[in-house]
N, CA, C and O of each residue as an XYZ file, in Angstrom:
332
protein
N      55.074     10.268    -22.373
C      54.557     10.389    -21.034
C      53.252     11.205    -21.016
O      52.325     10.886    -20.272
N      53.194     12.242    -21.829
C      51.991     13.062    -21.879
C      50.841     12.268    -22.488
O      49.694     12.451    -22.081
N      51.121     11.375    -23.468
C      50.068     10.542    -24.067
C      49.492      9.599    -23.022
O      48.278      9.406    -22.958
N      50.351      9.015    -22.211
C      49.862      8.116    -21.157
C      49.002      8.875    -20.150
O      47.980      8.373    -19.683
N      49.428     10.074    -19.829
C      48.671     10.890    -18.889
C      47.291     11.241    -19.452
O      46.303     11.221    -18.719
N      47.216     11.563    -20.752
C      45.928     11.865    -21.391
C      45.039     10.635    -21.439
O      43.828     10.739    -21.239
N      45.625      9.464    -21.703
C      44.842      8.221    -21.717
C      44.261      7.959    -20.331
O      43.097      7.579    -20.199
N      45.074      8.163    -19.305
C      44.593      7.950    -17.939
C      43.469      8.934    -17.608
O      42.484      8.563    -16.969
N      43.615     10.162    -18.034
C      42.553     11.161    -17.793
C      41.272     10.799    -18.523
O      40.183     10.936    -17.965
N      41.385     10.336    -19.773
C      40.195      9.940    -20.538
C      39.511      8.751    -19.872
O      38.289      8.736    -19.723
N      40.291      7.768    -19.478
C      39.707      6.577    -18.830
C      39.028      6.983    -17.527
O      37.937      6.502    -17.219
N      39.658      7.853    -16.772
C      39.071      8.328    -15.513
C      37.780      9.100    -15.779
O      36.803      8.939    -15.048
N      37.766      9.925    -16.806
C      36.561     10.697    -17.146
C      35.428      9.768    -17.566
O      34.291      9.949    -17.130
N      35.720      8.777    -18.406
C      34.687      7.828    -18.825
C      34.173      7.013    -17.639
O      32.971      6.785    -17.507
N      35.085      6.582    -16.789
C      34.666      5.819    -15.604
C      33.796      6.682    -14.699
O      32.818      6.198    -14.128
N      34.144      7.949    -14.568
C      33.335      8.867    -13.759
C      31.946      9.064    -14.339
O      30.961      9.090    -13.601
N      31.861      9.204    -15.666
C      30.546      9.360    -16.310
C      29.691      8.108    -16.124
O      28.498      8.192    -15.830
N      30.315      6.959    -16.299
C      29.574      5.699    -16.141
C      29.102      5.546    -14.700
O      27.960      5.161    -14.452
N      29.989      5.849    -13.748
C      29.608      5.745    -12.335
C      28.478      6.711    -12.006
O      27.546      6.349    -11.288
N      28.549      7.916    -12.515
C      27.502      8.906    -12.254
C      26.166      8.453    -12.838
O      25.126      8.622    -12.202
N      26.186      7.887    -14.030
C      24.932      7.419    -14.632
C      24.354      6.242    -13.858
O      23.139      6.145    -13.688
N      25.229      5.341    -13.386
C      24.743      4.204    -12.587
C      24.118      4.706    -11.288
O      23.041      4.250    -10.906
N      24.777      5.634    -10.610
C      24.220      6.186     -9.374
C      22.905      6.913     -9.634
O      21.988      6.848     -8.815
N      22.808      7.596    -10.751
C      21.574      8.292    -11.097
C      20.432      7.300    -11.311
O      19.317      7.510    -10.833
N      20.717      6.235    -12.024
C      19.694      5.209    -12.278
C      19.260      4.560    -10.968
O      18.068      4.367    -10.728
N      20.235      4.225    -10.124
C      19.897      3.581     -8.858
C      19.089      4.496     -7.947
O      18.147      4.044     -7.296
N      19.442      5.763     -7.894
C      18.673      6.692     -7.053
C      17.272      6.898     -7.610
O      16.318      7.050     -6.847
N      17.137      6.905     -8.932
C      15.809      7.010     -9.545
C      14.951      5.807     -9.217
O      13.754      5.941     -8.961
N      15.562      4.623     -9.224
C      14.820      3.413     -8.875
C      14.419      3.438     -7.406
O      13.332      2.986     -7.046
N      15.294      3.965     -6.561
C      14.989      4.055     -5.136
C      13.820      5.002     -4.901
O      12.940      4.704     -4.093
N      13.798      6.132     -5.590
C      12.690      7.083     -5.463
C      11.380      6.465     -5.955
O      10.330      6.658     -5.342
N      11.442      5.727     -7.054
C      10.238      5.080     -7.588
C       9.712      4.054     -6.603
O       8.504      3.960     -6.385
N      10.614      3.283     -6.005
C      10.209      2.286     -5.016
C       9.579      2.966     -3.811
O       8.599      2.467     -3.258
N      10.134      4.099     -3.401
C       9.599      4.828     -2.258
C       8.176      5.308     -2.556
O       7.299      5.227     -1.696
N       7.947      5.811     -3.781
C       6.612      6.270     -4.164
C       5.637      5.098     -4.227
O       4.496      5.210     -3.779
N       6.094      3.960     -4.792
C       5.238      2.780     -4.864
C       4.888      2.262     -3.471
O       3.749      1.870     -3.216
N       5.873      2.263     -2.573
C       5.613      1.823     -1.206
C       4.616      2.740     -0.513
O       3.743      2.277      0.220
N       4.749      4.041     -0.747
C       3.823      5.002     -0.139
C       2.407      4.773     -0.657
O       1.449      4.791      0.116
N       2.275      4.559     -1.957
C       0.949      4.311     -2.538
C       0.358      3.017     -1.982
O      -0.835      2.947     -1.688
N       1.194      2.005     -1.841
C       0.729      0.726     -1.304
C       0.276      0.885      0.152
O      -0.743      0.320      0.551
N       1.022      1.643      0.932
C       0.648      1.854      2.327
C      -0.656      2.654      2.437
O      -1.479      2.381      3.311
N      -0.844      3.630      1.560
C      -2.102      4.385      1.567
C      -3.280      3.488      1.216
O      -4.356      3.615      1.800
N      -3.082      2.582      0.265
C      -4.146      1.648     -0.104
C      -4.492      0.741      1.067
O      -5.667      0.507      1.348
N      -3.476      0.231      1.748
C      -3.716     -0.631      2.900
C      -4.444      0.141      3.999
O      -5.356     -0.387      4.635
N      -4.038      1.389      4.219
C      -4.703      2.213      5.235
C      -6.167      2.447      4.877
O      -7.031      2.402      5.752
N      -6.452      2.695      3.607
C      -7.849      2.876      3.187
C      -8.658      1.602      3.402
O      -9.803      1.658      3.849
N      -8.064      0.454      3.085
C      -8.764     -0.814      3.275
C      -9.051     -1.071      4.747
O     -10.142     -1.518      5.101
N      -8.073     -0.790      5.606
C      -8.279     -0.978      7.045
C      -9.361     -0.026      7.542
O     -10.217     -0.418      8.334
N      -9.326      1.214      7.084
C     -10.336      2.186      7.478
C     -11.724      1.730      7.048
O     -12.688      1.862      7.802
N     -11.822      1.195      5.837
C     -13.122      0.708      5.348
C     -13.600     -0.479      6.185
O     -14.790     -0.591      6.480
N     -12.689     -1.355      6.563
C     -13.066     -2.503      7.396
C     -13.535     -2.049      8.773
O     -14.493     -2.596      9.320
N     -12.858     -1.045      9.332
C     -13.265     -0.525     10.641
C     -14.655      0.105     10.554
O     -15.508     -0.133     11.409
N     -14.873      0.913      9.512
C     -16.194      1.530      9.349
C     -17.274      0.471      9.150
O     -18.375      0.597      9.686
N     -16.962     -0.570      8.381
C     -17.926     -1.643      8.137
C     -18.228     -2.391      9.435
O     -19.381     -2.725      9.711
N     -17.198     -2.650     10.223
C     -17.401     -3.334     11.499
C     -18.222     -2.467     12.440
O     -19.127     -2.960     13.112
N     -17.910     -1.181     12.490
C     -18.693     -0.280     13.346
C     -20.144     -0.228     12.903
O     -21.056     -0.173     13.729
N     -20.350     -0.245     11.600
C     -21.719     -0.221     11.084
C     -22.450     -1.493     11.475
O     -23.611     -1.445     11.883
N     -21.770     -2.641     11.351
C     -22.426     -3.918     11.648
C     -22.680     -4.124     13.128
O     -23.566     -4.895     13.496
N     -21.933     -3.460     13.975
C     -22.144     -3.614     15.414
C     -22.998     -2.493     15.991
O     -23.203     -2.441     17.204
N     -23.494     -1.608     15.157
C     -24.312     -0.512     15.674
C     -25.688     -1.038     16.069
O     -26.162     -2.019     15.496
N     -26.327     -0.404     17.030
C     -27.671     -0.838     17.460
C     -28.693     -0.781     16.325
O     -29.573     -1.638     16.238
N     -28.581      0.217     15.464
C     -29.522      0.338     14.354
C     -29.419     -0.872     13.426
O     -30.438     -1.415     12.999
N     -28.202     -1.293     13.117
C     -28.000     -2.461     12.256
C     -28.555     -3.704     12.943
O     -29.182     -4.547     12.302
N     -28.322     -3.814     14.245
C     -28.820     -4.974     14.982
C     -30.346     -5.018     14.970
O     -30.940     -6.081     14.791
N     -30.976     -3.859     15.163
C     -32.439     -3.809     15.138
C     -32.978     -4.192     13.774
O     -33.991     -4.884     13.670
N     -32.300     -3.741     12.726
C     -32.746     -4.059     11.372
C     -32.641     -5.570     11.124
O     -33.554     -6.177     10.564
N     -31.529     -6.166     11.542
C     -31.376     -7.601     11.360
C     -32.334     -8.385     12.244
O     -32.828     -9.439     11.844
N     -32.595     -7.882     13.434
C     -33.545     -8.564     14.310
C     -34.928     -8.549     13.684
O     -35.671     -9.525     13.790
N     -35.276     -7.451     13.035
C     -36.579     -7.382     12.362
C     -36.639     -8.391     11.222
O     -37.667     -9.043     11.036
N     -35.567     -8.533     10.460
C     -35.536     -9.532      9.388
C     -35.648    -10.939      9.955
O     -36.361    -11.779      9.405
N     -34.946    -11.197     11.056
C     -34.981    -12.514     11.689
C     -36.382    -12.826     12.185
O     -36.889    -13.931     11.992
N     -37.003    -11.845     12.825
C     -38.362    -12.045     13.327
C     -39.329    -12.295     12.184
O     -40.249    -13.103     12.310
N     -39.123    -11.609     11.076
C     -40.001    -11.792      9.921
C     -39.854    -13.194      9.336
O     -40.838    -13.824      8.948
N     -38.602    -13.674      9.277
C     -38.372    -15.005      8.716
C     -38.793    -16.124      9.657
O     -39.461    -17.068      9.236
N     -38.417    -16.032     10.904
C     -38.595    -17.140     11.828
C     -39.678    -16.894     12.864
O     -40.005    -17.785     13.648
N     -40.216    -15.732     12.870
C     -41.241    -15.415     13.844
C     -40.612    -15.058     15.181
O     -39.433    -15.325     15.413
N     -41.375    -14.477     16.024
C     -40.867    -14.047     17.318
C     -41.284    -15.015     18.404
O     -41.403    -14.623     19.565
N     -41.505    -16.261     18.057
C     -41.936    -17.276     19.000
C     -40.711    -17.946     19.613
O     -40.054    -18.766     18.972
N     -40.410    -17.588     20.859
C     -39.198    -18.116     21.493
C     -39.396    -19.551     21.955
O     -38.404    -20.243     22.186
N     -40.593    -20.022     22.098
C     -40.819    -21.383     22.569
C     -40.517    -22.403     21.487
O     -40.334    -23.580     21.800
N     -40.459    -21.999     20.230
C     -40.173    -22.942     19.163
C     -38.714    -23.361     19.143
O     -38.368    -24.376     18.537
N     -37.840    -22.578     19.808
C     -36.423    -22.922     19.874
C     -36.169    -24.011     20.882
O     -35.165    -24.716     20.787
N     -37.067    -24.169     21.862
C     -36.848    -25.162     22.930
C     -37.374    -26.497     22.576
O     -37.266    -27.434     23.367
């Protein structure tokens, strides 16, 4: 009876160790995924910020004046030629 009890204790101990290692691995993977998701979200935020800054730059009056000067240089400022 004592041998059976020791076998049951050993099996329980091994099962506990295996379960603990599996939970440790899974929690480590969850933490890694969380870090990867955070890095991905920061990258997306930077890209959106860059797009907003680029759009603001392109819609600024200074940018418009610069492009208007290029347009006038290429096509001339003769509005009657469009009609």
